[in-house]
SEROSE-943792 format. One record per residue (C-alpha): residue in one letter; x, y negated, z negated. Coordinates in Angstrom, 2 decimals. Example, Ala and Ser with C-alpha at 12.3 -4.5 7.8 and 13.67 -1.06 7.14 Angstrom:
BEGIN
<residu->a X->12.30 Y->4.50 Z->-7.80>
<residu->s X->13.67 Y->1.06 Z->-7.14>
This chain:
BEGIN
<residu->m X->80.19 Y->-63.88 Z->-31.78>
<residu->r X->78.33 Y->-65.51 Z->-34.64>
<residu->g X->74.59 Y->-66.07 Z->-34.78>
<residu->v X->72.70 Y->-68.30 Z->-37.19>
<residu->v X->68.90 Y->-68.35 Z->-37.63>
<residu->e X->67.18 Y->-71.32 Z->-39.29>
<residu->y X->63.62 Y->-72.39 Z->-39.97>
<residu->e X->63.04 Y->-76.15 Z->-40.30>
<residu->g X->66.64 Y->-76.66 Z->-41.35>
<residu->t X->66.78 Y->-73.79 Z->-43.86>
<residu->r X->69.19 Y->-70.99 Z->-43.07>
<residu->i X->67.36 Y->-67.67 Z->-42.90>
<residu->a X->70.04 Y->-65.29 Z->-41.66>
<residu->a X->73.50 Y->-65.11 Z->-40.09>
<residu->s X->75.59 Y->-62.36 Z->-38.55>
<residu->s X->78.87 Y->-61.78 Z->-36.74>
<residu->t X->79.85 Y->-59.12 Z->-34.24>
<residu->a X->82.84 Y->-58.49 Z->-32.00>
<residu->v X->82.44 Y->-59.14 Z->-28.27>
<residu->s X->83.93 Y->-56.09 Z->-26.58>
<residu->r X->81.78 Y->-55.87 Z->-23.44>
<residu->s X->79.60 Y->-58.05 Z->-21.19>
<residu->l X->76.41 Y->-57.17 Z->-23.10>
<residu->v X->76.48 Y->-57.28 Z->-26.89>
<residu->k X->73.53 Y->-56.55 Z->-29.16>
<residu->d X->73.15 Y->-57.58 Z->-32.77>
<residu->t X->70.35 Y->-57.22 Z->-35.32>
<residu->v X->69.52 Y->-59.49 Z->-38.24>
<residu->s X->66.80 Y->-59.34 Z->-40.87>
<residu->l X->64.54 Y->-62.38 Z->-41.26>
<residu->y X->62.78 Y->-60.98 Z->-44.32>
<residu->l X->62.93 Y->-63.59 Z->-47.04>
<residu->p X->60.11 Y->-63.17 Z->-49.58>
<residu->e X->61.14 Y->-66.17 Z->-51.66>
<residu->e X->60.82 Y->-68.39 Z->-48.56>
<residu->m X->57.26 Y->-67.42 Z->-47.52>
<residu->p X->54.36 Y->-65.25 Z->-48.79>
<residu->w X->54.79 Y->-62.39 Z->-46.31>
<residu->g X->58.53 Y->-62.68 Z->-46.04>
<residu->i X->58.44 Y->-63.97 Z->-42.46>
<residu->h X->57.12 Y->-66.94 Z->-40.48>
<residu->t X->54.67 Y->-65.74 Z->-37.83>
<residu->w X->53.63 Y->-67.38 Z->-34.56>
<residu->t X->49.89 Y->-67.90 Z->-33.98>
<residu->p X->47.89 Y->-70.44 Z->-31.93>
<residu->e X->46.85 Y->-72.11 Z->-35.18>
<residu->q X->50.37 Y->-72.13 Z->-36.66>
<residu->p X->52.99 Y->-71.71 Z->-33.93>
<residu->e X->55.96 Y->-71.33 Z->-36.26>
<residu->l X->59.30 Y->-71.05 Z->-34.47>
<residu->y X->62.80 Y->-70.16 Z->-35.67>
<residu->d X->65.90 Y->-71.99 Z->-34.40>
<residu->l X->68.83 Y->-69.94 Z->-33.15>
<residu->l X->72.50 Y->-70.89 Z->-32.72>
<residu->i X->74.99 Y->-68.51 Z->-31.11>
<residu->r X->78.72 Y->-69.31 Z->-30.94>
<residu->i X->81.47 Y->-67.43 Z->-29.18>
<residu->r X->84.83 Y->-67.81 Z->-30.95>
<residu->k X->88.40 Y->-66.80 Z->-30.26>
<residu->g X->90.07 Y->-67.18 Z->-33.60>
<residu->a X->89.13 Y->-70.63 Z->-34.88>
<residu->e X->88.39 Y->-71.97 Z->-31.39>
<residu->v X->84.75 Y->-72.23 Z->-30.25>
<residu->l X->84.68 Y->-71.09 Z->-26.63>
<residu->d X->80.97 Y->-71.56 Z->-26.04>
<residu->e X->77.70 Y->-72.03 Z->-27.87>
<residu->v X->74.01 Y->-71.96 Z->-27.06>
<residu->r X->70.97 Y->-73.11 Z->-29.00>
<residu->s X->67.55 Y->-71.58 Z->-28.57>
<residu->y X->64.43 Y->-70.61 Z->-30.51>
<residu->f X->62.07 Y->-67.67 Z->-30.92>
<residu->g X->58.76 Y->-66.75 Z->-32.48>
<residu->m X->57.75 Y->-63.68 Z->-34.47>
<residu->r X->54.42 Y->-62.31 Z->-33.32>
<residu->e X->52.95 Y->-58.95 Z->-32.35>
<residu->i X->50.28 Y->-58.36 Z->-29.74>
<residu->r X->48.84 Y->-54.84 Z->-29.52>
<residu->i X->45.70 Y->-52.89 Z->-28.71>
<residu->e X->43.95 Y->-50.63 Z->-31.16>
<residu->e X->40.54 Y->-48.95 Z->-30.86>
<residu->g X->39.27 Y->-51.30 Z->-28.18>
<residu->n X->40.49 Y->-54.45 Z->-29.92>
<residu->i X->43.31 Y->-56.87 Z->-29.13>
<residu->l X->45.26 Y->-57.60 Z->-32.29>
<residu->l X->47.54 Y->-60.57 Z->-32.90>
<residu->n X->49.77 Y->-59.91 Z->-35.90>
<residu->g X->47.36 Y->-57.17 Z->-36.94>
<residu->t X->44.24 Y->-59.39 Z->-36.80>
<residu->p X->41.53 Y->-59.11 Z->-34.09>
<residu->l X->42.01 Y->-61.83 Z->-31.50>
<residu->y X->39.10 Y->-63.37 Z->-29.61>
<residu->e X->40.53 Y->-65.02 Z->-26.51>
<residu->r X->38.91 Y->-68.28 Z->-25.34>
<residu->l X->40.84 Y->-68.78 Z->-22.11>
<residu->i X->40.59 Y->-71.15 Z->-19.17>
<residu->l X->41.82 Y->-70.54 Z->-15.61>
<residu->d X->44.70 Y->-72.89 Z->-14.81>
<residu->q X->45.96 Y->-73.17 Z->-11.22>
<residu->g X->48.59 Y->-75.75 Z->-12.18>
<residu->y X->47.63 Y->-78.14 Z->-9.38>
<residu->w X->47.88 Y->-81.93 Z->-9.13>
<residu->k X->46.32 Y->-84.23 Z->-6.55>
<residu->d X->49.52 Y->-85.86 Z->-5.26>
<residu->s X->52.29 Y->-83.36 Z->-6.07>
<residu->h X->50.21 Y->-80.20 Z->-5.58>
<residu->l X->51.87 Y->-77.17 Z->-7.25>
<residu->t X->54.78 Y->-79.24 Z->-8.57>
<residu->p X->54.02 Y->-81.01 Z->-11.85>
<residu->p X->54.56 Y->-84.77 Z->-11.49>
<residu->d X->56.57 Y->-84.85 Z->-14.71>
<residu->e X->56.95 Y->-83.07 Z->-18.05>
<residu->q X->54.36 Y->-85.29 Z->-19.72>
<residu->a X->51.73 Y->-84.02 Z->-17.28>
<residu->l X->52.36 Y->-80.48 Z->-18.54>
<residu->i X->52.09 Y->-81.60 Z->-22.17>
<residu->d X->48.89 Y->-83.54 Z->-21.48>
<residu->d X->47.23 Y->-80.52 Z->-19.85>
<residu->i X->48.01 Y->-78.31 Z->-22.85>
<residu->d X->46.66 Y->-80.92 Z->-25.27>
<residu->k X->43.48 Y->-81.35 Z->-23.22>
<residu->i X->42.90 Y->-77.60 Z->-23.02>
<residu->h X->43.18 Y->-77.45 Z->-26.80>
<residu->a X->40.82 Y->-80.43 Z->-27.15>
<residu->l X->38.23 Y->-78.48 Z->-25.11>
<residu->g X->38.31 Y->-75.66 Z->-27.68>
<residu->f X->40.27 Y->-73.06 Z->-25.70>
<residu->n X->43.07 Y->-71.13 Z->-27.41>
<residu->g X->44.71 Y->-69.86 Z->-24.22>
<residu->l X->44.90 Y->-69.92 Z->-20.45>
<residu->r X->45.36 Y->-67.74 Z->-17.39>
<residu->k X->48.12 Y->-69.32 Z->-15.32>
<residu->h X->46.50 Y->-68.34 Z->-12.03>
<residu->m X->48.56 Y->-67.02 Z->-9.11>
<residu->k X->51.54 Y->-69.11 Z->-10.15>
<residu->v X->54.78 Y->-68.76 Z->-12.08>
<residu->e X->54.77 Y->-72.09 Z->-13.88>
<residu->d X->57.63 Y->-74.45 Z->-14.69>
<residu->e X->59.42 Y->-73.04 Z->-17.73>
<residu->r X->58.96 Y->-76.36 Z->-19.53>
<residu->f X->55.26 Y->-75.55 Z->-19.55>
<residu->l X->55.92 Y->-72.26 Z->-21.33>
<residu->y X->58.18 Y->-74.05 Z->-23.80>
<residu->w X->55.39 Y->-76.46 Z->-24.75>
<residu->c X->52.89 Y->-73.58 Z->-24.98>
<residu->d X->55.31 Y->-71.96 Z->-27.46>
<residu->v X->55.58 Y->-75.19 Z->-29.44>
<residu->k X->51.88 Y->-76.10 Z->-29.39>
<residu->g X->50.40 Y->-72.63 Z->-29.82>
<residu->m X->48.76 Y->-71.93 Z->-26.45>
<residu->l X->48.21 Y->-68.28 Z->-25.47>
<residu->v X->49.25 Y->-67.50 Z->-21.89>
<residu->w X->48.48 Y->-64.76 Z->-19.39>
<residu->s X->51.43 Y->-64.73 Z->-16.98>
<residu->e X->50.26 Y->-63.94 Z->-13.46>
<residu->m X->52.09 Y->-63.27 Z->-10.20>
<residu->a X->51.37 Y->-64.91 Z->-6.85>
<residu->a X->49.93 Y->-62.34 Z->-4.45>
<residu->a X->51.41 Y->-60.97 Z->-1.26>
<residu->y X->49.47 Y->-61.91 Z->1.88>
<residu->e X->49.06 Y->-58.30 Z->2.97>
<residu->y X->50.17 Y->-54.81 Z->1.99>
<residu->s X->53.33 Y->-53.50 Z->3.70>
<residu->d X->56.65 Y->-51.86 Z->2.86>
<residu->d X->58.33 Y->-55.27 Z->2.87>
<residu->a X->55.65 Y->-56.70 Z->0.58>
<residu->v X->56.13 Y->-53.83 Z->-1.88>
<residu->e X->59.89 Y->-54.40 Z->-1.97>
<residu->e X->59.75 Y->-58.19 Z->-2.30>
<residu->f X->56.90 Y->-58.19 Z->-4.81>
<residu->t X->58.63 Y->-55.64 Z->-7.03>
<residu->r X->61.93 Y->-57.51 Z->-7.03>
<residu->e X->60.38 Y->-60.92 Z->-7.70>
<residu->w X->57.93 Y->-59.70 Z->-10.34>
<residu->l X->60.67 Y->-57.99 Z->-12.35>
<residu->e X->62.67 Y->-61.23 Z->-12.18>
<residu->v X->59.66 Y->-63.10 Z->-13.59>
<residu->v X->59.25 Y->-60.64 Z->-16.45>
<residu->r X->62.93 Y->-60.70 Z->-17.36>
<residu->q X->63.05 Y->-64.50 Z->-17.20>
<residu->n X->60.00 Y->-65.15 Z->-19.36>
<residu->l X->59.64 Y->-62.17 Z->-21.70>
<residu->n X->61.04 Y->-64.07 Z->-24.70>
<residu->h X->58.27 Y->-66.69 Z->-24.74>
<residu->p X->55.95 Y->-65.88 Z->-27.68>
<residu->c X->53.08 Y->-67.70 Z->-25.96>
<residu->i X->52.88 Y->-65.03 Z->-23.23>
<residu->i X->50.63 Y->-62.27 Z->-24.52>
<residu->t X->49.61 Y->-60.53 Z->-21.26>
<residu->w X->51.25 Y->-59.69 Z->-17.93>
<residu->t X->48.96 Y->-59.83 Z->-14.88>
<residu->p X->50.81 Y->-58.77 Z->-11.73>
<residu->f X->47.70 Y->-58.31 Z->-9.53>
<residu->n X->44.42 Y->-60.21 Z->-9.18>
<residu->e X->41.21 Y->-59.30 Z->-7.33>
<residu->s X->42.92 Y->-56.77 Z->-5.03>
<residu->w X->44.90 Y->-59.55 Z->-3.29>
<residu->g X->47.87 Y->-57.94 Z->-1.57>
<residu->v X->46.37 Y->-54.50 Z->-2.22>
<residu->p X->43.06 Y->-54.83 Z->-0.30>
<residu->k X->42.38 Y->-51.09 Z->-0.08>
<residu->i X->43.20 Y->-50.29 Z->-3.70>
<residu->k X->39.72 Y->-48.93 Z->-4.34>
<residu->t X->40.28 Y->-45.88 Z->-2.13>
<residu->d X->43.89 Y->-45.85 Z->-0.91>
<residu->p X->46.17 Y->-43.65 Z->-3.09>
<residu->k X->49.27 Y->-45.41 Z->-1.75>
<residu->q X->48.14 Y->-48.85 Z->-2.92>
<residu->q X->46.88 Y->-47.39 Z->-6.19>
<residu->e X->50.27 Y->-45.79 Z->-6.83>
<residu->f X->52.00 Y->-49.11 Z->-6.10>
<residu->t X->50.03 Y->-50.80 Z->-8.90>
<residu->e X->50.79 Y->-47.89 Z->-11.21>
<residu->a X->54.49 Y->-48.24 Z->-10.40>
<residu->i X->54.41 Y->-51.96 Z->-11.24>
<residu->y X->52.55 Y->-51.20 Z->-14.47>
<residu->y X->55.18 Y->-48.70 Z->-15.63>
<residu->l X->58.12 Y->-50.81 Z->-14.45>
<residu->t X->56.74 Y->-53.77 Z->-16.40>
<residu->r X->56.29 Y->-51.64 Z->-19.49>
<residu->s X->59.80 Y->-50.22 Z->-19.11>
<residu->i X->61.23 Y->-53.73 Z->-19.46>
<residu->d X->58.69 Y->-55.06 Z->-21.96>
<residu->d X->56.47 Y->-52.64 Z->-23.87>
<residu->s X->55.37 Y->-55.33 Z->-26.34>
<residu->r X->52.55 Y->-56.81 Z->-24.22>
<residu->p X->49.47 Y->-55.41 Z->-22.45>
<residu->v X->49.56 Y->-55.24 Z->-18.65>
<residu->i X->46.53 Y->-55.79 Z->-16.39>
<residu->t X->47.11 Y->-54.22 Z->-13.00>
<residu->n X->44.23 Y->-55.71 Z->-10.98>
<residu->d X->42.46 Y->-58.49 Z->-12.80>
<residu->g X->38.74 Y->-58.71 Z->-12.08>
<residu->w X->37.81 Y->-55.36 Z->-10.53>
<residu->e X->39.02 Y->-52.05 Z->-9.06>
<residu->h X->41.46 Y->-51.32 Z->-11.89>
<residu->t X->43.79 Y->-48.38 Z->-11.74>
<residu->i X->45.80 Y->-47.97 Z->-14.95>
<residu->s X->45.37 Y->-51.06 Z->-17.12>
<residu->d X->45.65 Y->-51.93 Z->-20.81>
<residu->i X->42.64 Y->-54.28 Z->-20.63>
<residu->l X->39.49 Y->-53.97 Z->-18.51>
<residu->t X->38.78 Y->-57.39 Z->-17.00>
<residu->l X->35.66 Y->-58.46 Z->-15.11>
<residu->h X->34.92 Y->-61.49 Z->-12.93>
<residu->d X->31.31 Y->-62.61 Z->-12.87>
<residu->y X->29.91 Y->-65.99 Z->-11.84>
<residu->e X->26.31 Y->-65.34 Z->-12.86>
<residu->e X->24.41 Y->-68.59 Z->-13.60>
<residu->s X->21.80 Y->-67.24 Z->-16.04>
<residu->g X->22.80 Y->-66.44 Z->-19.61>
<residu->d X->20.01 Y->-63.89 Z->-20.03>
<residu->v X->20.87 Y->-62.09 Z->-16.79>
<residu->f X->24.55 Y->-62.14 Z->-17.79>
<residu->y X->23.80 Y->-60.55 Z->-21.15>
<residu->d X->21.38 Y->-57.94 Z->-19.80>
<residu->r X->23.85 Y->-56.92 Z->-17.09>
<residu->y X->26.43 Y->-55.80 Z->-19.65>
<residu->a X->24.60 Y->-55.25 Z->-22.94>
<residu->d X->23.83 Y->-51.57 Z->-22.51>
<residu->h X->26.20 Y->-50.66 Z->-19.71>
<residu->l X->29.70 Y->-50.45 Z->-21.14>
<residu->e X->30.15 Y->-46.77 Z->-20.34>
<residu->e X->28.51 Y->-47.12 Z->-16.92>
<residu->i X->30.97 Y->-49.84 Z->-15.91>
<residu->g X->33.69 Y->-47.22 Z->-15.77>
<residu->t X->31.76 Y->-44.70 Z->-13.67>
<residu->g X->31.98 Y->-46.63 Z->-10.38>
<residu->e X->28.44 Y->-47.99 Z->-10.61>
<residu->i X->28.06 Y->-51.69 Z->-9.72>
<residu->y X->27.31 Y->-54.20 Z->-12.45>
<residu->h X->29.31 Y->-57.25 Z->-11.47>
<residu->c X->31.04 Y->-59.16 Z->-8.67>
<residu->r X->28.58 Y->-58.40 Z->-5.88>
<residu->d X->29.78 Y->-55.08 Z->-4.41>
<residu->r X->32.87 Y->-54.62 Z->-6.58>
<residu->s X->33.27 Y->-51.81 Z->-9.09>
<residu->a X->35.30 Y->-52.15 Z->-12.25>
<residu->m X->37.47 Y->-49.09 Z->-11.54>
<residu->a X->39.20 Y->-47.85 Z->-8.40>
<residu->e X->38.12 Y->-44.43 Z->-7.18>
<residu->g X->39.72 Y->-41.64 Z->-9.19>
<residu->y X->40.07 Y->-43.76 Z->-12.34>
<residu->e X->37.79 Y->-44.02 Z->-15.36>
<residu->y X->37.25 Y->-46.46 Z->-18.16>
<residu->a X->39.25 Y->-45.20 Z->-21.17>
<residu->g X->38.05 Y->-47.42 Z->-24.01>
<residu->q X->40.23 Y->-50.47 Z->-23.29>
<residu->p X->39.28 Y->-53.92 Z->-24.60>
<residu->v X->36.98 Y->-55.77 Z->-22.19>
<residu->i X->37.40 Y->-59.43 Z->-21.23>
<residu->i X->35.28 Y->-61.49 Z->-18.83>
<residu->s X->38.35 Y->-63.02 Z->-17.24>
<residu->e X->36.56 Y->-65.28 Z->-14.76>
<residu->y X->33.13 Y->-66.84 Z->-15.13>
<residu->g X->31.38 Y->-70.19 Z->-14.87>
<residu->g X->33.02 Y->-72.24 Z->-12.14>
<residu->i X->30.16 Y->-74.73 Z->-12.40>
<residu->a X->30.29 Y->-77.38 Z->-9.66>
<residu->f X->29.86 Y->-80.83 Z->-11.21>
<residu->s X->30.75 Y->-83.84 Z->-9.04>
<residu->g X->27.61 Y->-85.71 Z->-8.13>
<residu->g X->27.00 Y->-83.69 Z->-4.96>
<residu->k X->29.48 Y->-85.10 Z->-2.46>
<residu->e X->29.52 Y->-83.37 Z->0.94>
<residu->g X->32.04 Y->-80.53 Z->1.13>
<residu->d X->32.31 Y->-80.06 Z->-2.62>
<residu->w X->32.25 Y->-76.45 Z->-3.77>
<residu->g X->31.78 Y->-74.39 Z->-6.90>
<residu->y X->30.17 Y->-71.12 Z->-7.94>
<residu->g X->26.39 Y->-71.08 Z->-7.78>
<residu->n X->24.22 Y->-74.16 Z->-7.65>
<residu->t X->25.76 Y->-77.57 Z->-8.22>
<residu->v X->24.49 Y->-79.21 Z->-11.41>
<residu->k X->23.11 Y->-82.74 Z->-11.07>
<residu->d X->24.27 Y->-84.25 Z->-14.36>
<residu->e X->26.11 Y->-83.71 Z->-17.64>
<residu->a X->23.05 Y->-82.41 Z->-19.50>
<residu->e X->22.44 Y->-79.69 Z->-16.91>
<residu->f X->26.12 Y->-78.73 Z->-16.95>
<residu->l X->26.25 Y->-78.40 Z->-20.73>
<residu->e X->23.05 Y->-76.35 Z->-20.82>
<residu->r X->24.38 Y->-73.86 Z->-18.25>
<residu->f X->27.86 Y->-73.70 Z->-19.79>
<residu->d X->26.28 Y->-73.05 Z->-23.20>
<residu->r X->23.94 Y->-70.31 Z->-21.95>
<residu->i X->26.56 Y->-68.24 Z->-20.14>
<residu->t X->29.31 Y->-68.73 Z->-22.73>
<residu->t X->26.98 Y->-67.80 Z->-25.58>
<residu->a X->25.79 Y->-64.73 Z->-23.68>
<residu->i X->29.38 Y->-63.47 Z->-23.42>
<residu->k X->30.01 Y->-64.11 Z->-27.11>
<residu->q X->26.96 Y->-61.99 Z->-27.96>
<residu->l X->28.49 Y->-58.87 Z->-26.40>
<residu->p X->30.15 Y->-57.01 Z->-29.31>
<residu->y X->32.55 Y->-55.01 Z->-27.15>
<residu->v X->33.90 Y->-58.07 Z->-25.29>
<residu->s X->37.17 Y->-59.47 Z->-26.66>
<residu->g X->37.10 Y->-62.85 Z->-24.91>
<residu->y X->36.49 Y->-64.84 Z->-21.76>
<residu->c X->38.23 Y->-67.07 Z->-19.23>
<residu->y X->36.31 Y->-70.05 Z->-17.82>
<residu->t X->36.98 Y->-71.32 Z->-14.29>
<residu->q X->38.74 Y->-73.81 Z->-14.41>
<residu->v X->40.97 Y->-76.58 Z->-15.87>
<residu->s X->40.81 Y->-79.20 Z->-13.13>
<residu->d X->39.29 Y->-79.83 Z->-9.71>
<residu->v X->41.47 Y->-78.54 Z->-6.87>
<residu->q X->40.72 Y->-80.29 Z->-3.55>
<residu->q X->37.23 Y->-79.12 Z->-2.53>
<residu->e X->36.88 Y->-76.97 Z->-5.65>
<residu->i X->35.06 Y->-79.32 Z->-8.00>
<residu->n X->34.44 Y->-76.84 Z->-10.82>
<residu->g X->37.06 Y->-78.17 Z->-13.20>
<residu->l X->36.43 Y->-79.53 Z->-16.67>
<residu->l X->38.94 Y->-82.20 Z->-15.63>
<residu->d X->38.83 Y->-84.11 Z->-12.34>
<residu->e X->41.61 Y->-84.19 Z->-9.72>
<residu->n X->43.44 Y->-86.81 Z->-11.78>
<residu->h X->43.23 Y->-84.50 Z->-14.82>
<residu->e X->40.83 Y->-86.78 Z->-16.69>
<residu->f X->37.90 Y->-85.39 Z->-18.70>
<residu->k X->34.59 Y->-85.22 Z->-16.85>
<residu->i X->32.73 Y->-84.71 Z->-20.11>
<residu->a X->33.69 Y->-85.68 Z->-23.66>
<residu->p X->35.86 Y->-82.73 Z->-24.77>
<residu->e X->34.19 Y->-82.38 Z->-28.16>
<residu->k X->30.96 Y->-81.33 Z->-26.42>
<residu->i X->32.73 Y->-78.41 Z->-24.71>
<residu->r X->34.71 Y->-77.64 Z->-27.85>
<residu->e X->31.56 Y->-77.30 Z->-29.94>
<residu->i X->30.24 Y->-74.59 Z->-27.60>
<residu->n X->33.58 Y->-72.77 Z->-27.35>
<residu->c X->34.21 Y->-72.74 Z->-31.11>
<residu->r X->30.64 Y->-72.18 Z->-32.30>
<residu->e X->30.11 Y->-68.95 Z->-34.23>
<residu->v X->27.48 Y->-66.82 Z->-32.52>
<residu->g X->25.52 Y->-63.95 Z->-34.03>
<residu->m X->25.95 Y->-60.83 Z->-31.90>
<residu->r X->22.89 Y->-58.95 Z->-30.74>
<residu->r X->22.74 Y->-55.21 Z->-31.42>
<residu->i X->23.81 Y->-53.10 Z->-28.45>
<residu->s X->22.46 Y->-49.57 Z->-28.18>
<residu->r X->24.99 Y->-46.74 Z->-27.99>
<residu->e X->22.31 Y->-44.15 Z->-27.25>
């Protein structure tokens, strides 16, 4: 077996190894200081640099098989309450993406539709997305790799908790992780969301232990990414503490969290109506905090049956004012490492998308981008 690694047509490394069993491992060094300042091309949202890979299987001079692929070099890790990408603090500006189209529903109409969505999300000033309750077409992940879009990979939930659900969920989730773990765009695994499929996780040790088992199984296959066990609330063991909050007022949003970081992990209620951040028996342990659902502002003109979170706004000016207030409030929280706005596009009666059902902009994207990318001075939060 011979492997060749190239970057933009320049050979970086090559190696050969004998094939003596069904699984063969080989290691090559990509360090090339004369080629680049740090000796390696790194993948980031701003510069999604990718290496090309060619692997050939030979028997003597005859080529029996070959495959071409690609990969990216990037590290995502957590240190002292921060999420680091290649050693640099990462602030995640995410958007919730259900991957839904008006006519074809959960099936993308074509590859161009996937590309267009990624480009529009970038145009809105987001650097990543939560692929919500869906394992997306792998072409989507390919284009996220190529275009530099961060992805949280999320699993569809079981309808209810049962022995069969545990078995099927475990098998399918591990298949998802194994299939997609080589995509550099994926920076977080999210097997559970809002206690769906584990409705008694807050108090039931059996359901809690199930989420712990999935956490450790995921880490046993891929220990290079953080895992969120129950996105939104009632976390058990989790590498990131995520909160869902659809508060309409920026000031109320800020005051709710500004001085309450430690209290969030005690079981006291500070978000999501009657939901606590941690399941019973678990405590906040200094993980990074992300507001992983917020906003959801309904903006459609007020047609009957339309739905969003909170009061429907009457026009673009009112939408932008509310989006600005709540987004800025989150940015002013020093211990928060990012946010995820709900959502990319309208989905049937849910008219809280930044795009309509046809995936066209409702508002000029540069207006949203200015708010997302604006530098905000952080208020001082008391640690007393």
